[in-house]
C-alpha positions in Angstrom: 10.3 10.1 24.5 7.1 9.9 22.5 6.8 8.0 19.2 6.9 9.9 16.0 3.5 9.6 14.3 4.4 11.5 11.1 3.4 9.7 7.9 3.9 9.8 4.2 2.2 8.1 1.2 3.7 4.9 -0.1 3.1 3.9 -3.7 1.7 0.4 -4.5 3.0 0.2 -8.0 6.4 2.0 -7.9 7.6 4.5 -10.5 10.1 2.0 -12.0 7.3 -0.1 -13.7 6.3 2.9 -15.8 9.9 3.2 -17.1 9.4 -0.1 -19.0 7.5 0.8 -22.2 5.5 -2.4 -22.3 4.4 -2.0 -18.7 3.5 1.6 -19.2 1.3 0.8 -22.2 -0.4 -2.0 -20.2 -1.1 0.2 -17.2 -2.2 3.1 -19.4 -4.7 0.7 -21.1 -6.3 -0.3 -17.8 -6.2 3.3 -16.4 -3.6 3.1 -13.7 -1.2 6.0 -13.3 1.6 6.4 -10.7 0.2 9.7 -9.3 -3.4 8.4 -8.8 -4.6 8.5 -5.2 -5.6 4.8 -5.5 -1.9 3.9 -6.0 -1.0 5.1 -2.5 -1.5 4.1 1.1 -0.6 6.0 4.2 2.4 4.8 6.3 4.2 5.9 9.3 7.7 7.2 8.5 9.4 6.0 11.6 10.0 2.2 11.8 10.0 2.4 15.6 6.4 3.5 15.5 5.6 0.6 13.3 7.4 -1.9 15.6 5.4 -0.5 18.6 2.2 -0.8 16.5 3.0 -4.5 15.8 3.1 -5.2 19.5 -0.6 -4.3 19.6 -3.3 -7.1 19.3 -3.9 -8.4 15.7 -7.5 -7.1 15.9 -6.1 -3.6 16.2 -3.9 -4.0 13.1 -6.9 -5.3 11.2 -8.8 -2.2 12.1 -6.0 0.1 10.9 -5.7 -1.8 7.7 -9.4 -1.4 7.0 -9.0 2.3 7.6 -6.4 2.2 4.8 -3.3 2.5 6.9 -0.2 0.4 6.1 1.4 -1.7 8.9 4.8 -1.3 7.3 7.0 1.8 7.5 7.3 4.2 4.6 10.2 3.4 2.3 9.3 5.6 -0.7 10.9 4.2 -3.9 14.1 3.2 -2.2 13.8 -0.6 -2.3 14.0 -2.1 -5.8 12.4 -5.5 -4.8 8.8 -4.6 -5.6 9.7 -3.4 -9.1 11.8 -6.5 -9.7 8.8 -8.6 -8.8 6.2 -6.6 -10.7 8.0 -6.0 -14.0 8.2 -9.7 -15.1 4.6 -10.2 -14.1 3.4 -7.2 -16.1 5.5 -8.2 -19.1 3.9 -11.7 -18.9 0.4 -10.1 -19.0 1.5 -7.8 -21.8 2.7 -10.8 -23.9 -0.6 -12.5 -23.5 -2.3 -9.3 -24.7 -0.1 -9.1 -27.7 -0.7 -12.8 -28.6 -4.5 -12.2 -28.1 -4.7 -14.7 -25.4 -6.2 -12.0 -23.2 -9.0 -9.7 -24.3 -9.7 -6.3 -22.7 -11.6 -7.8 -19.8 -9.1 -10.6 -19.1 -6.3 -8.0 -19.2 -8.1 -5.8 -16.7 -8.7 -8.7 -14.3 -5.1 -9.9 -14.5 -3.7 -6.4 -13.9 -6.0 -5.6 -11.0 -5.4 -9.1 -9.4 -1.7 -8.2 -9.4 -2.5 -4.8 -8.1 -4.6 -6.2 -5.2 -1.8 -8.6 -4.2 0.7 -5.8 -4.3 -1.6 -3.7 -2.3 -1.7 -6.4 0.4 2.1 -6.6 0.4 2.3 -2.8 0.8 -0.2 -2.9 3.6 1.8 -5.6 5.4 -1.1 -8.1 5.2 1.0 -10.9 3.6 2.6 -12.8 6.5 5.4 -15.3 6.5 5.5 -18.6 8.5 6.9 -16.6 11.5 3.8 -14.4 11.5 5.8 -11.3 10.4 4.9 -9.3 7.3 6.5 -10.0 4.0 8.5 -6.9 3.0 11.8 -5.8 1.4 15.2 -6.5 3.0 15.5 -2.8 3.5 12.3 -2.6 5.6 13.1 -5.8 7.4 16.4 -4.3 8.6 14.9 -0.9 9.5 12.3 -2.7 11.7 14.9 -5.0 13.2 17.1 -2.0 14.2 14.1 0.1 15.5 13.9 0.6 19.3 10.5 2.0 20.3 10.7 4.4 23.2 7.1 4.0 24.3 3.9 2.1 23.6 1.8 2.9 20.5 -0.9 5.5 21.4 -3.9 5.2 19.1 -5.3 8.6 20.2 -2.1 10.4 19.3 -1.9 8.5 16.0 -5.4 9.4 15.0 -4.8 13.0 15.9 -1.7 13.1 13.7 -3.6 11.4 10.8 -6.5 13.9 10.7 -4.5 17.0 11.5 -2.1 16.7 8.5 -4.6 17.0 5.6 -2.2 18.9 3.5 0.0 15.8 3.2 -2.6 14.0 1.0 -1.2 12.1 -1.9 -1.7 12.4 -5.6 -3.3 15.4 -7.3 -4.6 13.1 -10.1 -7.9 11.3 -10.3 -8.8 8.3 -8.1 -8.0 4.7 -9.1 -10.6 3.3 -11.6 -12.9 0.7 -10.0 -11.5 -2.8 -10.3 -13.8 -5.5 -11.6 -14.6 -6.8 -8.1 -17.1 -6.0 -5.4 -15.9 -3.2 -3.1 -14.9 -4.0 0.5 -17.3 -3.3 3.3 -16.6 -0.2 5.5 -14.2 -0.7 8.3 -14.9 -0.5 12.1 -15.8 2.8 13.7 -12.5 3.1 15.7 -10.6 4.6 12.9 -13.6 5.3 10.6 -13.0 9.0 10.6 -9.5 8.4 9.3 -10.8 6.3 6.5 -13.3 9.0 5.6 -10.7 11.7 5.6 -8.2 9.8 3.4 -10.5 7.7 1.3 -7.9 4.9 1.3 -10.0 1.7 1.4 -8.9 -0.6 -1.4 -9.9 -4.1 -2.4 
């Protein structure tokens, strides 16, 4: 049986952070909205596909990440762990804004630094001592239970990526540019995927 290469769009900052008034005001101030394209990355929906993908060489995973593709399975808003991590961090930044410890520029840097780290988590780039990606207990269990039925096929994956353009995320504007130098373009292997989805993030 072939792997399922269907995908969906995973949020970086989950909806729950906008439900906290202080967090919402802070994110509104720096120009981050939940439905912005920059707040999403593409992810395979089937954890078995992701497990098969992790059996590929590390260089291949790096190429897919540079094309804007997560190396973790899609979980939507199901796991609360990310919000539980982010809300206190955003409230801390908000408190520094209120006390005037942070001006507008410092606020933007602090929020985007947190966003960049959360983006790395969402992409599966933050690895533990065992070399496995740091992720929610829900995702850990789903990947542990997954049983790939075949090897990962990059050609089939790319075909699925570029053929489902109607599944693009976010009708809103793109994420405002963070105060850092943009990343360099990724390798050519999945370059056309990156161009289609416009998902490279810093």
